[in-house]
C-alpha positions as CSV (number, residue, x, y, z in Angstrom):
1,X,105.5,142.2,40.8
2,X,107.9,140.7,43.3
3,X,110.7,142.7,45.0
4,X,113.6,143.1,42.7
5,X,117.3,143.8,43.3
6,X,118.7,146.4,41.0
7,X,121.1,149.3,41.1
8,X,123.4,148.2,44.0
9,X,120.9,145.9,45.6
10,X,118.0,148.3,46.0
11,X,114.7,146.5,46.7
12,X,111.6,148.2,45.5
13,X,108.8,148.1,48.1
14,X,105.8,146.0,47.4
15,X,102.8,148.3,47.2
16,X,99.4,147.4,48.7
17,X,97.1,145.9,46.1
18,X,94.0,146.8,48.1
19,X,95.0,150.5,48.1
20,X,95.7,150.6,44.4
21,X,92.4,148.9,43.7
22,X,90.5,151.2,46.1
23,X,92.0,154.4,44.5
24,X,91.3,153.1,41.0
25,X,87.7,152.4,41.9
26,X,87.4,156.0,43.3
27,X,88.9,157.4,40.1
28,X,86.7,155.4,37.8
29,X,83.8,156.6,40.0
30,X,84.3,160.0,38.5
31,X,82.6,158.7,35.4
32,X,83.7,157.2,32.1
33,X,83.5,160.6,30.3
34,X,85.8,162.2,32.8
35,X,88.4,159.5,32.6
36,X,88.3,159.2,28.8
37,X,88.6,163.0,28.3
38,X,91.4,163.2,30.8
39,X,93.4,160.5,29.1
40,X,92.7,161.9,25.6
41,X,93.8,165.4,26.7
42,X,97.1,163.9,28.1
43,X,97.6,162.1,24.7
44,X,97.1,165.5,23.0
45,X,99.6,167.2,25.4
46,X,102.2,164.5,24.6
47,X,101.6,164.9,20.9
48,X,102.1,168.6,21.2
49,X,105.4,168.1,23.0
50,X,106.6,165.5,20.4
51,X,105.8,167.8,17.5
52,X,106.9,171.1,18.9
53,X,110.1,169.8,20.6
54,X,111.2,167.6,17.7
55,X,114.9,167.9,16.9
56,X,114.1,169.4,13.5
57,X,111.6,172.0,14.8
58,X,113.2,173.0,18.1
59,X,115.9,175.4,16.7
60,X,113.2,177.6,15.0
61,X,110.8,177.8,17.9
62,X,109.4,181.3,18.8
63,X,108.7,182.7,22.2
64,X,105.0,182.0,21.6
65,X,105.9,178.3,20.8
66,X,107.8,178.0,24.1
67,X,105.0,179.6,26.0
68,X,102.6,177.2,24.5
69,X,104.7,174.3,25.9
70,X,105.3,175.8,29.3
71,X,101.6,176.7,29.7
72,X,101.1,172.9,29.9
73,X,103.7,172.3,32.6
74,X,102.5,172.8,36.2
75,X,105.8,174.0,37.6
76,X,106.3,176.5,34.7
77,X,102.8,177.7,33.9
78,X,102.6,180.8,36.1
79,X,106.2,181.8,35.5
80,X,106.6,180.9,31.8
81,X,107.2,184.5,30.8
82,X,109.8,185.0,33.5
83,X,111.6,181.8,32.6
84,X,111.8,182.7,29.0
85,X,112.8,186.3,29.7
86,X,115.5,185.6,32.3
87,X,116.9,182.5,30.6
88,X,116.8,183.8,27.1
89,X,115.2,182.1,24.1
90,X,118.4,180.8,22.6
91,X,119.8,179.5,25.9
92,X,116.4,177.9,26.7
93,X,116.2,176.1,23.4
94,X,119.7,174.9,23.8
95,X,119.0,173.6,27.3
96,X,115.9,171.8,26.1
97,X,117.8,170.3,23.1
98,X,120.6,169.1,25.4
99,X,118.1,167.6,27.7
100,X,116.2,165.7,25.0
101,X,118.8,165.0,22.4
102,X,122.2,165.6,24.1
103,X,123.1,162.0,24.1
104,X,122.7,161.5,20.3
105,X,125.5,161.8,17.8
106,X,125.2,164.9,15.7
107,X,122.7,166.6,18.0
108,X,121.5,170.3,18.0
109,X,125.0,171.6,18.0
110,X,126.7,168.6,16.4
111,X,128.3,167.5,19.7
112,X,129.0,163.9,20.5
113,X,128.1,163.1,24.1
114,X,128.3,160.0,26.2
115,X,125.0,158.6,27.5
116,X,124.0,160.4,30.7
117,X,121.8,159.3,33.6
118,X,118.3,160.8,34.1
119,X,119.8,162.8,37.0
120,X,122.6,164.2,35.0
121,X,120.3,165.3,32.2
122,X,117.8,166.9,34.6
123,X,120.5,168.6,36.7
124,X,122.3,170.0,33.7
125,X,119.0,171.5,32.5
126,X,118.2,172.9,35.9
127,X,121.6,174.7,36.0
128,X,120.7,176.5,32.7
129,X,117.2,177.7,33.6
130,X,116.4,181.0,35.3
131,X,113.2,182.3,36.8
132,X,112.3,179.3,39.0
133,X,113.9,177.4,41.9
134,X,115.9,174.2,41.4
135,X,113.1,171.9,42.4
136,X,110.7,173.5,39.9
137,X,113.4,173.4,37.2
138,X,113.8,169.7,37.8
139,X,110.1,169.1,37.6
140,X,110.0,171.0,34.3
141,X,112.8,168.8,32.9
142,X,110.9,165.7,34.1
143,X,107.8,166.7,32.2
144,X,109.7,167.6,29.1
145,X,111.4,164.2,29.0
146,X,108.2,162.2,29.9
147,X,105.8,163.9,27.5
148,X,108.2,164.1,24.6
149,X,109.2,160.4,25.0
150,X,106.2,158.9,26.9
151,X,107.2,155.3,26.3
152,X,110.9,155.9,27.3
153,X,110.7,158.0,30.5
154,X,108.3,157.8,33.5
155,X,107.1,161.0,35.1
156,X,109.0,161.7,38.3
157,X,108.1,165.1,39.7
158,X,108.3,166.3,43.3
159,X,104.5,165.9,43.9
160,X,104.7,162.3,42.9
161,X,107.7,161.4,45.1
162,X,110.2,163.7,46.8
163,X,112.9,161.6,48.5
164,X,114.2,164.6,50.4
165,X,111.0,165.4,52.2
166,X,109.7,161.8,51.8
167,X,106.3,163.1,50.6
168,X,104.2,162.7,47.4
169,X,101.3,160.7,45.9
170,X,103.2,157.4,46.0
171,X,103.2,157.3,49.9
172,X,99.4,156.7,49.9
173,X,99.8,153.3,48.2
174,X,101.5,151.8,51.3
175,X,100.2,151.6,54.9
176,X,103.7,151.9,56.3
177,X,104.7,155.5,56.9
178,X,107.7,156.7,54.9
179,X,109.3,158.9,57.5
180,X,112.8,159.0,59.1
181,X,114.6,157.8,56.0
182,X,112.3,154.8,55.6
183,X,110.7,156.3,52.5
184,X,114.0,156.5,50.6
185,X,114.6,152.8,51.4
186,X,111.0,152.0,50.2
187,X,110.6,154.1,47.1
188,X,114.2,155.0,46.2
189,X,116.4,158.0,45.8
190,X,117.3,157.8,42.1
191,X,115.3,157.6,38.9
192,X,116.2,154.0,38.2
193,X,115.2,153.0,41.8
194,X,111.9,154.9,41.7
195,X,111.1,153.6,38.2
196,X,110.7,150.1,39.8
197,X,107.8,151.4,41.9
198,X,106.2,153.4,39.1
199,X,106.3,150.4,36.8
200,X,104.8,148.3,39.5
201,X,101.8,150.6,39.5
202,X,101.5,150.2,35.7
203,X,101.5,146.5,36.1
204,X,98.9,146.5,38.8
205,X,96.6,148.8,36.8
206,X,96.8,146.4,33.9
207,X,95.9,143.5,36.2
208,X,92.9,145.5,37.4
209,X,91.6,146.0,33.9
210,X,93.2,149.2,32.6
211,X,94.4,148.1,29.2
212,X,95.8,151.3,27.8
213,X,99.5,151.2,26.8
214,X,102.2,153.3,28.2
215,X,102.5,155.4,31.3
216,X,99.9,158.2,30.8
217,X,97.2,156.5,32.8
218,X,99.7,156.0,35.7
219,X,100.1,159.8,35.6
220,X,96.3,160.3,35.9
221,X,96.2,157.7,38.7
222,X,98.9,159.4,40.8
223,X,97.6,163.0,40.1
224,X,94.1,162.0,41.3
225,X,95.6,160.5,44.5
226,X,97.6,163.6,45.2
227,X,94.7,165.9,44.4
228,X,92.4,163.9,46.6
229,X,94.8,164.2,49.5
230,X,95.2,168.0,49.0
231,X,91.4,168.3,48.8
232,X,90.9,166.4,52.0
233,X,93.6,168.2,53.9
234,X,92.3,171.6,52.8
235,X,88.8,170.9,53.9
236,X,89.7,169.2,57.1
237,X,92.0,172.1,58.3
238,X,90.1,175.0,56.7
239,X,86.4,174.2,56.9
240,X,85.5,177.7,55.5
241,X,87.4,176.9,52.3
242,X,84.7,174.6,51.0
243,X,83.4,176.1,47.8
244,X,86.6,178.1,47.2
245,X,88.9,175.3,46.1
246,X,88.4,173.2,42.9
247,X,87.5,169.6,43.3
248,X,90.1,166.8,43.1
249,X,89.4,166.1,39.4
250,X,90.1,169.7,38.4
251,X,93.2,169.9,40.5
252,X,94.5,166.6,39.0
253,X,94.1,168.0,35.5
254,X,96.0,171.2,36.5
255,X,98.8,169.1,38.0
256,X,99.3,167.4,34.6
257,X,98.9,170.7,32.7
258,X,95.5,169.9,31.2
259,X,93.1,172.8,31.4
260,X,89.7,172.2,32.9
261,X,86.8,174.6,33.7
262,X,86.6,175.6,37.3
263,X,83.6,174.0,38.9
264,X,83.5,175.0,42.6
265,X,81.5,172.9,45.0
């Protein structure tokens, strides 16, 4: 994928093919069963979101239904009850409906709205949610959009790329350090800018033999990169922690809201 000019002349950085290939080899080295189960579990998560959060079913969701969804979102899992209690069930369902269907004519509350940007949708959702900080609320919105409409939206959470702190899994796919504002010029500051980089990964994975459709394998790829980094940093700075933290594969599943048995090393 060559550099492209979009959205005001932004140029998406060209990622390092060798790094993408090396990380892919490492992930596949976890074993065929691990990769297939991980991918299948993500498909099932997406199917759950699509069915539970459908426009027809959403108005009648119970507190238990909402907990079942939030249990599968990393930024919401531990605070799911607090989010529901402090936001309120009706307000929460309306916020989710506006996020997912607010641009459609005759939506949840029969309001006609103009098409909004990803940022506008996410920020409006974050303003309505209680019980978590703004960054977590934005991450929750990102997962709701992505897993309900997996072919329409990429997954952009703060652990994948945070333009404010210039950190995230994406920075390990380029040798050049992203500090001092360089990262924002490399990977973007808006959804449409970062989408160029995300889609570049999808294209490269296809070239390297990953033939599954959609973005879900990109999610796995980035989660494994981030989890590997956290695992390395934990063990290199806290030698006594070995055996008390889950391996990268388990951590990656947790990042994507897919439960896995804890297998300490």
